[in-house]
C-alpha positions as MATLAB code, in Angstrom:
seq = 'MAIAWTPDLSVGVENIDSQHKIWFEKADQLFEAGKSGKSKEYIAQMFDFLDDYTKQHFKDEEAYMAKIKYPGIDEQKKLHSNFISELAKLKKDYQESGGNISLIINANQMIINWLTQHISSMDKKIGIYAKTL';
ca = [
     -14.227   -0.612   -3.292;
     -12.306   -3.662   -3.217;
      -9.216   -3.727   -1.061;
      -6.197   -6.180   -0.689;
      -4.139   -7.408    2.272;
      -1.177   -5.348    2.468;
       2.061   -5.904    4.683;
       1.022   -3.204    6.959;
      -1.825   -5.594    8.261;
       0.791   -8.111    9.018;
       0.335   -9.639   12.337;
       3.829  -11.297   12.521;
       2.321  -14.664   12.859;
       2.785  -16.589    9.527;
      -0.204  -18.957    9.770;
      -2.514  -15.865   11.035;
      -1.188  -13.553    8.088;
      -1.498  -16.442    5.479;
      -5.116  -16.770    6.450;
      -5.858  -13.178    6.579;
      -4.422  -12.845    3.071;
      -6.742  -15.588    1.712;
      -9.782  -13.973    3.607;
      -8.966  -10.751    1.753;
      -9.059  -12.527   -1.683;
     -12.155  -14.363   -0.957;
     -13.947  -11.030    0.186;
     -12.949   -9.471   -2.968;
     -13.989  -12.529   -5.166;
     -17.464  -11.932   -3.554;
     -17.571   -8.497   -4.419;
     -16.514   -8.962   -7.962;
     -19.247  -11.512   -8.364;
     -21.811   -9.473   -7.114;
     -20.410   -6.453   -9.272;
     -20.203   -8.692  -12.493;
     -23.711  -10.103  -12.074;
     -22.601  -13.727  -11.379;
     -25.149  -16.016  -10.565;
     -27.096  -16.017   -7.039;
     -25.747  -19.992   -6.744;
     -22.013  -18.689   -7.146;
     -22.497  -15.748   -4.860;
     -24.232  -18.199   -2.314;
     -21.287  -20.483   -2.445;
     -18.909  -17.673   -1.964;
     -20.891  -16.468    1.275;
     -20.798  -20.397    2.091;
     -16.841  -20.473    1.861;
     -16.335  -17.212    3.718;
     -18.636  -18.214    6.539;
     -16.936  -21.847    6.685;
     -13.384  -19.915    6.108;
     -14.138  -17.601    8.926;
     -14.961  -20.008   11.626;
     -11.852  -22.170   10.612;
      -9.708  -19.104   10.884;
     -11.135  -17.956   14.103;
     -10.783  -21.475   15.710;
      -7.074  -21.600   14.476;
      -6.355  -18.139   15.689;
      -8.255  -18.812   19.212;
      -5.929  -22.237   19.403;
      -2.913  -20.110   18.789;
      -3.884  -17.445   21.338;
      -4.406  -20.195   23.911;
      -1.436  -22.066   23.121;
       0.680  -18.774   23.953;
      -1.578  -17.787   27.116;
      -2.643  -14.509   25.154;
      -4.234  -12.405   27.802;
      -6.739  -11.060   25.391;
      -8.123  -14.033   24.266;
     -11.837  -13.567   25.830;
     -12.094  -10.353   24.107;
     -11.169  -11.755   20.905;
     -13.486  -14.543   21.210;
     -16.479  -12.274   21.786;
     -15.571  -10.184   18.877;
     -15.194  -13.250   16.674;
     -18.614  -14.620   17.836;
     -20.129  -11.130   16.807;
     -18.627  -11.227   13.393;
     -19.813  -14.583   12.661;
     -23.271  -13.389   13.542;
     -22.993  -10.386   11.492;
     -21.851  -12.585    8.525;
     -24.676  -15.063    9.170;
     -27.132  -12.345    8.993;
     -25.637  -10.845    5.635;
     -25.870  -14.207    4.112;
     -29.735  -14.712    5.202;
     -30.390  -11.125    4.081;
     -28.751  -12.134    0.620;
     -30.958  -15.217    0.388;
     -34.015  -13.506    1.162;
     -33.401  -10.437   -0.954;
     -33.370  -12.881   -4.099;
     -29.833  -11.407   -5.005;
     -29.583   -7.777   -4.185;
     -26.519   -6.294   -5.622;
     -26.531   -3.379   -2.817;
     -26.523   -6.161   -0.424;
     -23.060   -7.527   -1.892;
     -21.717   -4.174   -1.963;
     -22.708   -3.760    1.879;
     -21.490   -7.098    2.688;
     -18.115   -6.524    1.106;
     -17.884   -3.191    2.870;
     -18.673   -4.593    6.395;
     -16.144   -7.546    5.869;
     -13.346   -5.369    4.550;
     -14.011   -2.751    7.302;
     -14.246   -5.358   10.090;
     -11.116   -7.245    8.705;
      -9.110   -4.065    8.353;
     -10.167   -2.644   11.819;
     -10.008   -5.920   13.587;
      -6.355   -6.800   12.350;
      -5.089   -3.489   13.028;
      -6.577   -2.945   16.418;
      -6.916   -6.559   17.824;
      -4.806   -9.194   15.882;
      -1.504   -7.106   15.686;
      -1.615   -7.184   19.571;
      -1.281  -10.931   19.292;
       1.778  -10.658   17.230;
       3.129   -8.120   19.609;
       2.701  -10.452   22.847;
       3.997  -13.687   20.752;
       7.274  -11.676   20.129;
       7.773  -11.101   24.009;
       7.849  -14.951   24.558;
];
């Protein structure tokens, strides 16, 4: 179920691509931690990191879009906000479940699916737009 960043997911904006790569690595580490039975505390730290990193990445990405006057910025902001809410719900569900492994698997799947779909359908448009400038 684990998935790695691949060149076909490149947006063409170095900072965004490098952050996406780290995001994939951390999502994979979360999945592996759950699969290998790491402590609840370790997994909670992974969730905290993903939560913080996601917010920072979205902030950076939105600042870049504002800088280049990207026309799709409002839609991106809405999608980013929705993802942050979903991630917060997963984190809360994990805490309340007492460390349910199936929740980790579902979290990983949701994160990876969102990443690949969002990058492919939305973030690539940022790179395409940036090349026209």
